[in-house]
FILO-684832 format. One line per field, with one value per residue (C-alpha): residue in one letter; residue number from 1; x, y, z. Coordinates in steps of 0.02 Angstrom, whole numbers, plus 50000, padded with zeros to 5 digits. Example, Ala and Ser with C-alpha at 12.3 -4.5 7.8 and 13.67 -1.06 7.14 Angstrom:
<rs>
rest: [A;S]
nr: [1;2]
px: [50615;50684]
py: [49775;49947]
pz: [50390;50357]
</rs>
This chain:
<rs>
rest: [M;A;D;G;H;A;P;R;A;A;S;V;V;F;A;K;R;P;K;G;E;Y;D;P;Q;A;Q;F;Q;V;V;Q;G;A;G;S;L;A;D;V;T;L;A;T;G;Q;V;L;V;R;V;V;W;L;A;M;E;P;A;M;R;G;W;M;D;A;G;G;S;Y;A;V;P;M;R;V;G;E;V;M;R;G;S;G;V;G;Q;V;V;A;S;R;D;Q;D;V;K;T;G;D;L;V;I;G;A;F;G;W;C;A;W;K;V;M;A;A;K;H;C;R;V;V;D;A;K;R;P;T;R;A;L;S;L;L;G;W;S;G;L;A;A;Y;F;G;L;L;R;V;G;T;P;K;R;G;E;C;V;L;V;S;A;A;A;G;A;T;G;V;V;A;V;Q;I;A;K;H;V;C;G;C;R;V;I;G;V;A;G;G;T;D;K;V;K;E;V;M;Q;V;G;A;D;A;C;V;D;Y;K;K;E;G;G;K;H;L;L;R;D;I;A;A;A;C;P;H;G;V;D;V;F;F;D;N;V;G;G;E;V;L;D;G;A;L;R;I;L;N;M;N;A;R;V;V;I;C;G;A;I;S;R;Y;N;D;K;V;P;A;P;G;P;R;Y;Y;M;N;L;L;V;K;R;A;K;M;E;G;F;L;V;L;D;Y;E;A;E;F;P;T;A;M;R;D;L;E;K;W;E;E;Q;G;K;V;R;M;Q;E;D;V;M;N;G;S;L;E;T;L;P;V;A;L;Q;M;L;F;R;G;E;N;N;G;K;L;I;V;K;I;A;E;V;V;P;R;S;K;L]
nr: [1;2;3;4;5;6;7;8;9;10;11;12;13;14;15;16;17;18;19;20;21;22;23;24;25;26;27;28;29;30;31;32;33;34;35;36;37;38;39;40;41;42;43;44;45;46;47;48;49;50;51;52;53;54;55;56;57;58;59;60;61;62;63;64;65;66;67;68;69;70;71;72;73;74;75;76;77;78;79;80;81;82;83;84;85;86;87;88;89;90;91;92;93;94;95;96;97;98;99;100;101;102;103;104;105;106;107;108;109;110;111;112;113;114;115;116;117;118;119;120;121;122;123;124;125;126;127;128;129;130;131;132;133;134;135;136;137;138;139;140;141;142;143;144;145;146;147;148;149;150;151;152;153;154;155;156;157;158;159;160;161;162;163;164;165;166;167;168;169;170;171;172;173;174;175;176;177;178;179;180;181;182;183;184;185;186;187;188;189;190;191;192;193;194;195;196;197;198;199;200;201;202;203;204;205;206;207;208;209;210;211;212;213;214;215;216;217;218;219;220;221;222;223;224;225;226;227;228;229;230;231;232;233;234;235;236;237;238;239;240;241;242;243;244;245;246;247;248;249;250;251;252;253;254;255;256;257;258;259;260;261;262;263;264;265;266;267;268;269;270;271;272;273;274;275;276;277;278;279;280;281;282;283;284;285;286;287;288;289;290;291;292;293;294;295;296;297;298;299;300;301;302;303;304;305;306;307;308;309;310;311;312;313;314;315;316;317;318;319;320;321;322;323;324;325;326;327;328;329;330;331;332;333;334;335;336;337;338;339;340;341;342;343;344;345;346;347;348;349;350;351;352;353]
px: [50767;50694;50711;50888;50858;50850;50709;50720;50634;50535;50639;50672;50839;50924;50872;50973;51083;50990;51051;51001;50825;50800;50627;50585;50491;50665;50784;50707;50617;50510;50581;50457;50517;50517;50497;50407;50507;50452;50582;50725;50874;50975;51164;51204;51209;51081;50904;50759;50683;50530;50558;50409;50486;50598;50692;50703;50875;50952;51096;51022;51030;51206;51237;51169;51278;51440;51567;51655;51569;51599;51502;51538;51411;51254;51294;51122;51056;51089;50969;50935;51040;50933;50912;50769;50661;50583;50531;50626;50526;50670;50820;50972;51062;51046;51019;50898;50738;50592;50490;50597;50584;50789;50864;50986;51036;50924;50893;50732;50688;50534;50642;50824;50942;51064;51202;51107;51279;51231;51072;50994;50843;50752;50616;50462;50345;50445;50521;50550;50626;50775;50759;50723;50787;50919;50955;51056;50961;50972;51140;51193;51124;51226;51368;51398;51309;51419;51578;51611;51491;51535;51424;51448;51312;51243;51316;51199;51172;51094;51007;50958;50832;50756;50599;50698;50723;50918;50876;50748;50833;50999;50864;50843;51000;51070;50933;50882;51041;51202;51120;51108;51008;50945;50896;50820;50803;50622;50515;50337;50218;50186;50372;50421;50289;50361;50524;50458;50359;50520;50605;50711;50704;50683;50654;50676;50557;50669;50517;50453;50429;50502;50695;50690;50754;50821;51028;50926;50810;50957;51061;50908;50872;51039;51089;51267;51312;51317;51439;51383;51293;51232;51206;51112;51044;51190;51188;51107;51079;51267;51282;51184;51267;51456;51415;51380;51504;51571;51749;51804;51634;51604;51511;51452;51438;51302;51242;51187;51001;50982;51118;51094;51010;51108;51153;51332;51418;51346;51459;51580;51493;51503;51565;51708;51815;51737;51804;52006;51934;51843;51971;51811;51832;51702;51712;51609;51588;51497;51407;51487;51672;51601;51530;51609;51536;51340;51305;51343;51228;51079;51117;51098;50969;50863;50885;50851;50688;50641;50680;50567;50696;50726;50577;50595;50435;50389;50304;50259;50179;50073;50137;50235;50390;50299;50278;50467;50529;50408;50420;50604;50560;50448;50623;50683;50506;50494;50349;50377;50348;50463;50584;50516;50474;50385;50283;50271;50223;50134;50213;50144;50118;50244;50117;50079;50256]
py: [50921;50763;50784;50817;50975;51156;51265;51415;51584;51671;51825;51965;51937;52056;52002;52163;52292;52455;52577;52737;52760;52626;52491;52400;52268;52232;52242;52121;51944;51860;51681;51566;51490;51296;51197;51290;51380;51210;51133;51255;51178;51285;51287;51364;51531;51573;51623;51611;51779;51813;51989;52099;52271;52328;52494;52577;52673;52788;52683;52534;52606;52624;52446;52373;52486;52378;52536;52549;52615;52599;52443;52285;52278;52162;52029;51952;51831;51878;51928;52095;52177;52285;52317;52258;52214;52047;51911;51798;51610;51523;51533;51416;51576;51626;51799;51832;51747;51685;51828;51974;52073;52114;52215;52138;52161;52008;52075;52057;51890;51812;51743;51735;51627;51710;51696;51792;51915;51988;52039;52171;52175;52332;52427;52314;52448;52560;52449;52552;52675;52570;52600;52773;52900;52768;52671;52730;52891;52973;52914;52999;53151;53152;53119;53204;53356;53353;53259;53323;53488;53553;53696;53826;53907;54070;53991;53957;53779;53738;53568;53472;53350;53444;53339;53166;53050;53120;53294;53319;53268;53377;53512;53487;53436;53596;53723;53621;53543;53664;53840;53884;53984;53823;53848;53689;53647;53532;53499;53556;53668;53525;53444;53631;53665;53507;53560;53736;53634;53559;53722;53799;53966;53963;53832;53834;53767;53689;53629;53806;53874;53712;53754;53926;54015;53898;53967;54120;54076;53989;54140;54262;54112;54127;54305;54328;54150;53970;53891;53745;53634;53463;53387;53230;53305;53350;53451;53610;53635;53596;53730;53845;53791;53822;53982;54085;53989;54079;54082;53913;53827;53640;53535;53396;53252;53121;53085;53127;53058;53183;53088;52897;52863;52944;52860;52960;53054;53240;53359;53438;53576;53743;53842;53711;53855;53949;53802;53876;54058;54025;53911;53780;53607;53460;53316;53138;53033;52847;52799;52641;52781;52813;52621;52636;52778;52703;52706;52871;52927;52825;52886;53067;53049;52968;53114;53230;53161;53144;53337;53381;53418;53293;53183;53088;53045;52881;52822;52644;52536;52376;52279;52112;52057;52107;52293;52319;52363;52478;52565;52595;52660;52811;52858;52931;53016;53121;53025;52946;53063;53024;52872;52725;52565;52419;52307;52113;52034;52031;52005;51870;51869;51773;51637;51578;51551]
pz: [50896;50834;50659;50668;50561;50633;50592;50507;50561;50437;50380;50267;50142;50051;49869;49754;49771;49738;49575;49624;49700;49861;49791;49932;49816;49721;49846;49992;49977;50125;50147;50243;50388;50424;50580;50742;50912;50987;50893;50953;51059;51150;51212;51389;51383;51237;51235;51122;51078;50968;50871;50923;50881;50728;50719;50560;50515;50372;50397;50329;50140;50149;50206;50045;49924;49880;49909;50065;50217;50392;50384;50292;50166;50181;50076;49947;50013;50175;50323;50318;50482;50608;50782;50908;51054;51088;51200;51275;51246;51306;51400;51455;51550;51725;51713;51565;51603;51513;51484;51490;51345;51255;51153;51032;50835;50805;50616;50504;50560;50664;50790;50856;50933;51032;51149;51305;51326;51159;51258;51367;51452;51441;51531;51512;51546;51393;51307;51138;51212;51205;51009;51016;51139;51235;51043;50885;50850;51044;51052;50888;50940;51115;51083;50887;50989;51149;51097;50926;50908;51093;51088;51201;51315;51218;51031;50903;50832;50660;50650;50495;50486;50651;50663;50627;50785;50802;50752;50854;51010;50957;50962;51132;51209;51131;51186;51351;51411;51336;51344;51147;51011;50912;50748;50648;50483;50429;50288;50291;50406;50523;50554;50570;50698;50779;50796;50876;51008;51076;51108;50932;50932;50754;50599;50415;50312;50172;50037;50051;49872;49823;49913;49782;49934;50039;50071;50083;50221;50330;50341;50374;50515;50601;50564;50680;50603;50652;50790;50775;50642;50658;50494;50448;50270;50166;49992;49994;50171;50216;50085;50173;50322;50271;50194;50372;50468;50618;50687;50726;50692;50699;50578;50635;50497;50570;50405;50214;50177;50044;49958;50005;49841;49730;49563;49573;49714;49718;49693;49833;49968;49872;50015;50088;50061;50217;50334;50284;50317;50459;50552;50581;50565;50491;50570;50550;50688;50730;50903;50897;50917;51099;51157;51306;51354;51324;51526;51547;51414;51450;51624;51548;51432;51562;51680;51546;51479;51684;51711;51541;51435;51308;51234;51076;50993;50931;50774;50829;50651;50647;50547;50469;50404;50251;50263;50335;50152;50119;50323;50277;50118;50249;50304;50137;50112;50260;50287;50492;50632;50760;50774;50660;50732;50665;50778;50695;50849;51014;51196;51278;51452;51552;51626;51468;51395]
</rs>
């Protein structure tokens, strides 16, 4: 670099830990960049990536808390973490070429210098699929259901947040791959309709009458009990499932989005003793536990998509670094329609790089 100083990418940094409700204005700050892409010097094996798409994940809310989690908490002043797909604008690697579209843990920034080995080239025709069906959401559904839930043909599988990015894939795998009776739980008539359209046998609207009869409605939708509960929500939906477990049922804890903004831990499940009575198990998991199996899972998901058994809707917003904090809030309000992805830049033809 001519001036001897490394350029800085524009980014969104974590500014303040939330106390209860996530506040997009308070939690983040946009930091403007200094210098330009032309000022970047790469070492051998590195690539310079312009970030184009960033995925919004419910787990991001947990990273903001100071308490223990599966991931080290975000530090105030740190660039917000996140997976994205970007375009390589310069490369000093033999395998990753200038112009390639790659997925990586870029964080919320305009561009990133990375070791090429930490990126993966994605299909240029469907680049955002690497963040949706073949990303954390699709993989969570795959491993949570098949490795933890282990559904058997004919069993009843209940899925909460069934219209969400993970839930909707879990519904389809359970129905079209495993041959189960599948019941979803979703919020609002539109999302209930979406869950039914991908193959669910029934879907409970947790917003109906303000959720006044939620436990009753879940039981009515599962008249013969539940063998596998794939939970993304926690709270009263979890209570409703625990209440009607069958013998040797499996409860898969994928997430608890209804509790992420709680100021203090909520009381435990009311019907947890049913785990004992029914000799059932409740087990959490992390997608990274199965990293060695990612290639197999992606091949299966791609195959099932080609066969028409599994699909995932993507909610791609045109935005900018400034809109990312508000986009994240949409997840906790149930305002997204499929996998929420924010596009912050355009792909440039290779000839112009």
